[in-house]
N, C-alpha and C positions, 0 to 999 in steps of 0.2 A: 382351801387349805395348803399349806405353805408345804415346800418342796424341799427345803433347805435353807442353809445361811447364805449360801453362794452369791444372788441376788443382791443382799443389803449391803455385803464386801463390794461387788461392783457397782452397786450408786454410791456407796462411802469415796471410793478412787474418783469418780465421774463427778461430783457434785457435792460433796460432801461438807457441812456448816458446823462448826463449833466458834460462836462468838467469843467463849470465852478462852480459848484456846484455838488461834488463826494457825497453828502452825499445825494442828491437824486436821485442813480442810481440804479437801478434797482442790480438783483441776479449775472447776469452775464453781465455787459456794455458792452463788448467786443463779444457777439454773436454776429451774422447778422440774422436778422430777415426777411423772407419772411410773406407777411399776405394775407391770402387767403380769401375771404368772402364768406360764407355757408349759410349764413341767409340771408331767402328770406323775403323782404320787404311786400308782398304779403301776408304771413303766419304773418306776426306781428314778424318775425325776427327767427322766426321758424326754424329749418335747415332742408335740404332735402337730402333724401339717396343719390339722385343721386350727388348734390353739395357735398357730403362727399365726396363721392367717386373719384370725380373727384380732388377734394383738393390730396387726399391720392397717385392720379396716379399722378398727377404734383410733390409729394414731392418725390417720388421714382425717378423722372427722372433728379430731380434737385439735387437728391442724399444727402439729407439733416439728420443730424443726429439724432435729435428731433423733435418729434408733440408735440407740446400742446393741448388739446384738451376742451375747459372750455363749455360743451354745454351739453346737457343729459335732458332725461328723462327717465319716470317707460316703460317697456315694460314686452311682455305677454312670452315669448321666452329667458332665457338668453343664453348669449354667442351661439347663432345663426344666420343665416342671409347673405344674401350678404354684405351688410356692414361690419359685423364682417368680415366675410372672408379676406375683401379688410384690415381689421386690422391688422387680423393676418397674412396675406402674406406680408407686410409692417414690420412688425416685425422679422417674424422667415424666411423671405425670403430674404430682403432687408438690415436687420438691424436697424433698425430706432428701436429706445425708443419710444412710446406710453402714452404721460400722461393724466390724463383725470379726471376732476371734479368728485369727487364721490355722490355729489346731494345734493339738499340743502330742506330734506322733511323728517329731525330729528324730535323728538327723536324718536319715534317708529321705532324697529326692523324692519330688512326687508326694510327699504326704501331706496336700493343705486337704484341709475338709472342704466341708461346703456349710452355709453358704460362704464365708467369709475370702476362702480361697479359689471359691470355684465359679464365681458368679461374678460378671460385667460390671454389674451396678452397686458391688459391695465393693469397701474400702476395706481391705484383708491386713489384719495386722499382725506383727511378729512380734515374737518378747525378749526384749534387751537388758541385760546385765550390767549393770555400771563397775566400776572400781568400790564406788562409796555403797553400793547398795551390797557390796559383798560384807562389808566391815562394818556396813550400820543394821543391815535388816539380817544377815546370816553372822556376825562376829564373828567371820575369821580373824585369826591374829593378822594377814597379811594382803593389802593388795593386791590383787592381780589385776592382767589386763582385761579389760572391756571384754564383753560376748557377747553373743545369740544365747541363749537356754539351749543348750543343747538337744533337746525333747521340744522346742518350738520348729513347726513344718515347715517344710524345706518346700519350695515350686522346683519346677513348673508342675502345670497344672495337666493333664494325661491329653488336654486338647491344645497344649501349646502356649498358652496364658502364659503371663509370668507368676500368678498365685500371690504372694504377698505382694504387696502394697508399700506397705514403711514400716519401719518398727516401734516401737516406744518402751519404757520398763515395763516389764512384765512383772512384779511383783509389788507388794503393798502391806503394811500394819493401818490397817481401816477396824471401819468397823464392823459387827454382825448383831443378828439379834437378841436383843433381850434372852428371850429361853435358851439362848447359850450358855448363860452364868459365865457369859465374857465378856470385858469392856472391848476387847479388839482381838485382831489376830492375825498374823502371817498366811497370806495365802499366795501363790503364784500360778502362772498362766499367762495364754495370751487371751484366757478372761479378763486378763489385769491389764495387760495392755490395751485391747480395745478401748473397757470405755477411759483409759489414758486421753487416749485419740479423741474419743467422742466429746470429753471435757475440754480438749484444748479446742476443737472444733466450735463448742460454745462461744468458748471465749474470744475467739475468732470473728463470730457474726456477729457477738453483742458488740460487738465495736463497728463493725458495718452498717448495723443498724443505727448503733446512736450515730453515725454520719451521713446517711439515709444513702449508703451505697446497694448499686443492686447488685445481687449475686445470683448462682444457680450451684446445682451440686457438683454440675460440672467445673464450671471456673475454682470447686472448693477443693475438689478433687486434685485438679491439674497444679493446683498452687500449693498442696502438698506432694506431688510427687516432683515437682519441677525445682523445688527449694532444699527438698530431703537431705541432711548431713550424709556425704558420703567417706567414711572412715578407713584409716590407713589398712583396719580388717575387714573391711567391707568382701560381702559374697554377694553378685547378684539374686542368686533364685533362693537366700537364704532371710537377707535383709531387706528385698523389695527394693528399692532407688534410695532409700536409706534411712538414718534418724528424724523424728519429727522434728519440728524448727517454728513453731508457732511465730513468731515474730516475722522471720521471712515471710511465712504464709500468707500472713497479711497483708504487709507491702505488696506482696505480688498481687491479691486481687484487687488492690486501692490505684496499683498500675494499672493494668491491662482486664478489668472489666468494662466488657461492652457490651451488646446484642448481638453481633459476631458470635463472640468468647465466649457469653453466658449460655445461649439458646440452642448451640451445639455440642455434641458431641460425634466421635468419628467409629464409627464401624469397621474394621479390620476384621476380614476373613479370609484363611488362608486352605486353597482349596476347595472344598465342597462345605466345611462347617467346623473348622479347628478356628484359633483365635491365638495363634503361633504355629512355627515352624518345631517340630521335636522329632528329633529323630534318634532312637538310639539299639535300635535292633540289627546285625550284623546284612543284612542285604541290605538296611535301609543306607547304610555309608560306605558297600563298595564300589558305587561307582557316582559322578556328579550326578545332579539333579535338578529341575527346571521347574520352580512351583509357581502358582499362579496366586498371585494377593488382589483381594477387591477390598477397594473404602469406598465407604458411604458415608456422609451427614446423614446424621439422625439428630432431628431439631424438637425441642420440647413443645409440646401438645400448645402453650401460649405463645408460642413463635407466630407473625401474624406471615400474610402472602407472600408480603411483600419481600419481606426479608428472607426466607425462600426463594423466592421466585433471581432476585438478586445476588445471593451467594456464589463466589467466585472467588476462590482462594488459589495463589501459584506457590506449591511446596521445595522444597529440596530438600532431597534422598541423602542420608546420610549416614554409613556405616564405620565403624570400627576396626573391622577384621581384614584382609587381603582375600580368605576362602570364600566370600561372598560375591557376586556383581549381581549388580544393579543398577538403573536405571538412574540417571541424576536429579531429575525433578519429576512432579506431573502436577498438571492443571485439572482441579475438581470445581465440578459445578453440583449443582441439587439434586443429583442420579449419580449410581455406582459405575465406579470407573475401576480399571483393572490393568495391571504391569505384572511382569515376570522377573524371577530373583535364580541368580546359577549360584547353586551350593557344593564346592569340589572338596567333601569333605575325605579324599585320600591321603592327601599330604599331610592329614592332624594327629597327632599321638594318641595313641590308643590308651585303654586303660582311664580315660580323663574325662572330662567333662570340657564340654568350647561351647561357651557362650558370648552371643554377639545382638546387639542390638540395635535394627534401621531406626534411626533417629529423623524423626521426621519435623521438619520446621519449618517456618515463616521465610520464604526466600529470601536472599539479602537484597532483594530490587525493594524490598520494603524495611528502611531503614530503621524504624519505629520499631519495630517487631522481634528485629533478631535476638532481644534479653529475654523476650518471651519462654521462649526453649521451647523443646518436643511438643506439639499437638496431639499426636498420636503415634506411635509406633508398631516395629514387626518384630518382637523376641524371637532368638533367633536358638535353639539349647540342640547340639548337636556331643551323642555320645559314643565315643569309639570305641565299640568291647573288644578287650583281649580275649583271644582265642588260646581254649585250651582244649585240646582234643588228645588223637592217638600219638600223632609225636612229641608230645611234650607229656607223655603220660598221664591225660586227665588231670597233673596236678598244676599247682600255682602256686608259688611259693616268692614272697617277701624279705628280705635280711635287714640287719640294721636301722630298725625302725625307731625312731625319736618319737616317744610321745608329746604332746603339750596338754595344758589343765583344757578343758571343754575344747579338746582339738578333734575333727573331724578326719578319719584317712579316706577316700573311697576307692573302691575298687569295682570296676564291671566287666564281668564275664561274660562269654556269650557260651548259651547250657548247651551241651552237646547233642545231640541228637540221640533218644531213647533215655537220658539221664533223668533219673528217680529221685535221687538221694545226693547229698551234699555232705563231708564231715569240713571240720575246721581246728586246726591246734592251733596254740597262739603259746609259745616258752618268754618267759626271761630270767636271763641269768645276773645280768646286771646289778639290779636296784632290789632292795631289800622292802620297799613299802611302794607299790605301783597298782592301777588299780582299770580295769577296763572292762568296756562293754562292746558287744559285739550285736549288728543289728542288720538283718537281712531283709530285702525287698527285691518281687519279680513282677514280670507284667506282664499282663494279657491285654489283647486287644480291647483299649475303654476302658481298660479298667487297671489299677493299681491296688497288688497286695501286700501287705507288711503284716 
C-alpha cells in the first residue's frame, strides 16, 4: 500500500535514470534501487519502529551499500533505543553507509530530528539553497546570496553532538508516481538533501570498487566531513562541516585508506553519556567548569585481533578559542582513556552562541598523516543567556535591527523564576514591504521543545 509520492521523488534525486533525457538524471543514475515502504497509511504515512527494523534487516540480507532514510522526527533520548541499535549494527557490523535527513524544524538551535541529527551512526544532512536554485527552481527575479533553508534543522543535539554532518542541495524537480498524474514535481526538504548525499556516496563507491580500493563507513564519513567546503556564510551548527564535495572526498579515501583508518572509529564521551559539551543554562555558565572527556577506539567486527592489539596512536589536540584549556596531546591504545578540559565562560558575550571544537588529528611527528585532518572531535557549544529580571522590568528590547533575506537573528533569555508566559512585539516603521517570522524554543532536561 503506497503511503505517498515522497519516496519516488527521493529515489529520483539519488538514482533517477532517463536514457533519452540525461539532463534529468539523478546523482547516481547507474545505482540500483531497492524501495522499501516503512510509512503506515493508517498513521498518516508515519513510519514505525517495527517497519524500519524489518527494512534494515532486509537491506542487510541483500548486502546493500547505502541506505537513504528521508524520515525522522523529534526524540527525547538521542542515540538510544532498539531502532538506533539496528541502524548502528547495519553500519558498524555490516558496513552499510546510512544517510538521513537532519530535519525540517529550523531555524532554532537544537532542532535536529531522529535519527539523522541524533544518531552517531548516521550521516545527517542539512538542506542548502544555492543562488542558481533560486532562479531555476523557484523562478525568482534576481539571484540572492546562497544560504541554508531557514527550516533546515540546526544543531547541536541535546547531548552536545554537532547534529548536522554536512549540507547539500535541498530541493529538486524530479519524478513522482504516475498515479499523481504528474510528470515531475518540485519538492524541498532535508528529505531531498539526504538522497543527494546518498547518490554522491554511490558515485564514490563505484569509483573505489572499480579501482579495488577498500573502504568502510568510517573512512567515507571522515572523508565527507574533512573535505566539506566551508563558505563565507558558514555556521557550524547549521551547515555541519560544510557543503558536500564529491571529488575531494573520493581523492581523500584514495589517499588515506588503510586498515588502521578503515576499521576503527572513535567514541567520544563527555561526562557520563554526552557526545559533546553543551552549556546553555545560567547556572552552567556562571563559573569555570572542569569537564572529563573519554576517548575509546571502536573496531569493526571484521577487524582481526592483531590489528586491535597493535593499535597505538599519538594525537595532538588543537582548539580554535582561548576560553577552552586542554592538554596538548594524548596517546591512545585499544582501551578507554580520559583527559580533562577547562571551560571559562565568564568572559563570553551574553545573548550569543559560542561554538568551538577540539580538533584532534594525527600528531605532527607522523609527517605523512598531517593532511588527513581531524580523526575525532569534541564539539563545545556555550550559550550565555541574557538576564531579564526585576531590575530590567522583565523586559528586553532591540532597536534598529536590519533584516537580511533568510537571515536568523537569535536571542537567548534566562527565564525568570515563576514566569509562565511571555509576549513579543515587533514594529517596522521604515520599510513598506517586509516579512519576518518569530520562532521560540525552550529546553527541559534532555528535551528540546519548539
